[in-house]
C-alpha positions in Angstrom: -23.9 -9.8 5.9 -20.1 -10.5 5.1 -19.7 -7.0 4.4 -19.8 -6.2 8.0 -18.0 -8.6 9.0 -14.8 -7.4 6.5 -15.7 -4.1 7.9 -15.4 -5.6 12.2 -12.4 -7.7 10.7 -10.8 -4.6 9.3 -11.4 -2.7 12.3 -9.6 -5.3 14.9 -7.0 -5.5 12.5 -6.0 -1.5 12.2 -6.3 -1.8 16.3 -4.0 -4.9 16.9 -1.7 -5.5 13.9 -1.1 -1.4 12.1 1.7 0.4 12.4 2.4 4.4 12.4 3.2 5.1 9.2 3.7 8.8 7.7 2.2 9.1 3.9 4.1 11.7 2.4 1.9 13.4 -0.6 4.3 14.4 -4.0 5.3 18.0 -3.3 2.6 17.5 -0.9 1.6 17.2 2.9 2.8 14.6 5.4 -0.3 12.7 7.2 0.3 10.1 10.2 -2.1 7.5 9.9 -2.3 3.7 10.9 -1.4 1.3 7.9 -1.1 -2.8 8.2 2.2 -3.8 6.5 2.1 -6.5 4.0 4.0 -7.5 0.9 3.1 -8.6 -2.9 5.1 -10.6 -5.8 5.2 -9.6 -9.3 6.0 -11.9 -11.8 6.4 -10.5 -15.6 8.1 -11.6 -18.8 9.5 -9.7 -21.1 9.9 -9.5 -25.2 12.7 -11.6 -25.1 11.0 -14.6 -22.6 12.8 -13.3 -19.4 11.5 -13.6 -16.3 11.5 -10.5 -13.9 10.6 -10.6 -10.4 9.6 -7.6 -8.1 8.5 -7.6 -4.5 7.1 -4.8 -2.8 6.5 -3.4 0.6 2.2 -3.4 0.6 0.8 -1.0 3.3 -2.7 -1.3 3.6 -4.9 1.6 4.6 -8.2 2.5 5.4 -10.2 4.2 2.4 -11.2 7.3 4.2 -8.1 7.8 5.9 -5.7 9.3 3.2 -9.1 11.1 1.8 -7.3 11.3 -2.1 -6.1 7.9 -3.7 -2.4 7.4 -3.7 -0.4 8.2 -6.9 3.1 7.0 -8.3 5.6 9.3 -6.4 4.2 9.7 -3.2 6.1 8.3 -0.2 6.0 6.0 3.3 7.6 6.8 5.7 7.8 3.1 8.4 10.5 2.5 10.8 13.1 4.9 9.6 12.7 3.9 6.0 11.4 6.0 3.1 9.5 4.1 1.0 8.3 4.8 -3.0 4.7 4.4 -3.8 5.3 2.5 -7.6 3.3 0.7 -10.0 5.2 -2.7 -10.9 5.4 -4.5 -13.9 2.6 -1.9 -15.5 0.6 -2.7 -12.7 -1.8 -0.2 -10.6 0.2 1.5 -7.5 -2.4 0.3 -5.3 -5.8 -2.1 -5.7 -8.7 -2.9 -3.2 -7.7 -4.9 -0.3 -11.2 -6.4 -0.8 -14.3 -6.7 -2.7 -16.3 -4.0 -0.6 -13.2 -1.4 -1.1 -12.3 -0.8 2.2 -8.7 -0.2 2.5 -6.3 0.7 0.2 -3.3 -1.7 -0.5 -0.3 0.6 -1.3 2.8 -1.2 -3.7 5.9 0.4 -2.4 9.8 -0.3 -2.8 12.2 0.7 -0.1 14.4 4.1 -1.6 16.9 3.3 1.2 16.1 6.7 2.6 
């Protein structure tokens, strides 16, 4: 029951708040997809005890939309800006957005392009 509820809410989310983005594979083709835009803040401490804070722009994309797993170095174009998929603070470049693995939450940083 919970899984079907999440699937239903994901469909509503993609219809009502998703934006058009272009996903470009590193050295590959570009794909126009819908994504919900968000953010994640990563905090870490180095060996000297210095804190680092990294904020990423996140793009939530339904699992079957891409047909592949996101990789570091891929790019996402959104509102005239280019975002590079990255792995901040030793974290993976994406994670599942929910317990049922219905969508990728892809971490990216604006490269200014």
